[in-house]
VEXTOR-468564 format. One record per residue (C-alpha): residue in one letter; x, y, z. Coordinates in nm, 3 decimals, always signed. Layout:
<node "A", <X, Y, Z>>
...
REM end
This chain:
<node "M", <-3.937, +2.477, -0.173>>
<node "P", <-3.817, +2.293, +0.138>>
<node "D", <-3.511, +2.395, +0.336>>
<node "Y", <-3.239, +2.138, +0.277>>
<node "K", <-2.965, +2.048, +0.522>>
<node "Y", <-2.708, +2.019, +0.240>>
<node "S", <-2.664, +2.191, -0.092>>
<node "F", <-2.439, +2.184, -0.397>>
<node "E", <-2.163, +2.441, -0.418>>
<node "Y", <-2.113, +2.586, -0.764>>
<node "P", <-1.791, +2.742, -0.889>>
<node "E", <-1.790, +3.121, -0.896>>
<node "Y", <-1.650, +3.117, -1.249>>
<node "E", <-1.528, +2.899, -1.535>>
<node "E", <-1.172, +2.954, -1.654>>
<node "F", <-1.010, +2.838, -1.976>>
<node "Q", <-0.652, +2.847, -2.102>>
<node "I", <-0.637, +2.961, -2.466>>
<node "R", <-0.347, +2.814, -2.660>>
<node "S", <-0.208, +2.806, -3.008>>
<node "R", <-0.003, +2.500, -3.103>>
<node "L", <+0.321, +2.648, -2.977>>
<node "R", <+0.229, +2.885, -2.697>>
<node "R", <-0.028, +2.999, -2.445>>
<node "I", <-0.230, +3.301, -2.564>>
<node "G", <-0.406, +3.384, -2.238>>
<node "K", <-0.690, +3.301, -2.001>>
<node "L", <-1.060, +3.353, -2.045>>
<node "R", <-1.268, +3.364, -1.727>>
<node "I", <-1.647, +3.372, -1.742>>
<node "K", <-1.855, +3.483, -1.445>>
<node "P", <-2.233, +3.525, -1.428>>
<node "S", <-2.211, +3.899, -1.494>>
<node "T", <-1.859, +3.951, -1.636>>
<node "I", <-1.615, +3.823, -1.897>>
<node "L", <-1.245, +3.859, -1.812>>
<node "W", <-0.937, +3.825, -2.036>>
<node "K", <-0.573, +3.805, -1.927>>
<node "P", <-0.294, +3.790, -2.188>>
<node "A", <-0.037, +3.512, -2.141>>
<node "N", <+0.219, +3.728, -1.963>>
<node "G", <-0.030, +3.969, -1.808>>
<node "K", <-0.061, +4.027, -1.435>>
<node "R", <-0.421, +4.151, -1.437>>
<node "F", <-0.743, +4.067, -1.614>>
<node "Y", <-0.929, +4.299, -1.849>>
<node "S", <-1.301, +4.282, -1.774>>
<node "V", <-1.625, +4.372, -1.946>>
<node "S", <-1.983, +4.323, -1.832>>
<node "I", <-2.198, +4.063, -2.004>>
<node "D", <-2.432, +4.344, -2.114>>
<node "D", <-2.149, +4.542, -2.277>>
<node "F", <-2.010, +4.227, -2.439>>
<node "T", <-2.354, +4.137, -2.578>>
<node "Q", <-2.400, +4.481, -2.730>>
<node "W", <-2.048, +4.477, -2.879>>
<node "I", <-2.054, +4.125, -3.028>>
<node "M", <-2.385, +4.184, -3.207>>
<node "R", <-2.264, +4.496, -3.391>>
<node "P", <-2.214, +4.434, -3.764>>
<node "R", <-1.864, +4.584, -3.766>>
<node "T", <-1.727, +4.315, -3.531>>
<node "G", <-1.768, +4.061, -3.810>>
<node "A", <-1.921, +3.807, -3.569>>
<node "T", <-2.154, +3.557, -3.734>>
<node "K", <-2.423, +3.330, -3.597>>
<node "T", <-2.325, +2.965, -3.559>>
<node "K", <-2.503, +2.697, -3.756>>
<node "L", <-2.713, +2.441, -3.574>>
REM end
């Protein structure tokens, strides 16, 4: 692959505000190797690796279901 003079700069993470109709619930931040959660009035994020999240979400006791196509 050739060396280019310019390149695209990607964001380090994607961040989303989670809301109910009346209030903000918190923030969800997704990085390539980590998922972070911060409650609405929290000062710090809680974090979990993608690997740990994957193992947790696929356990039957979480109640998570596969989406339909």
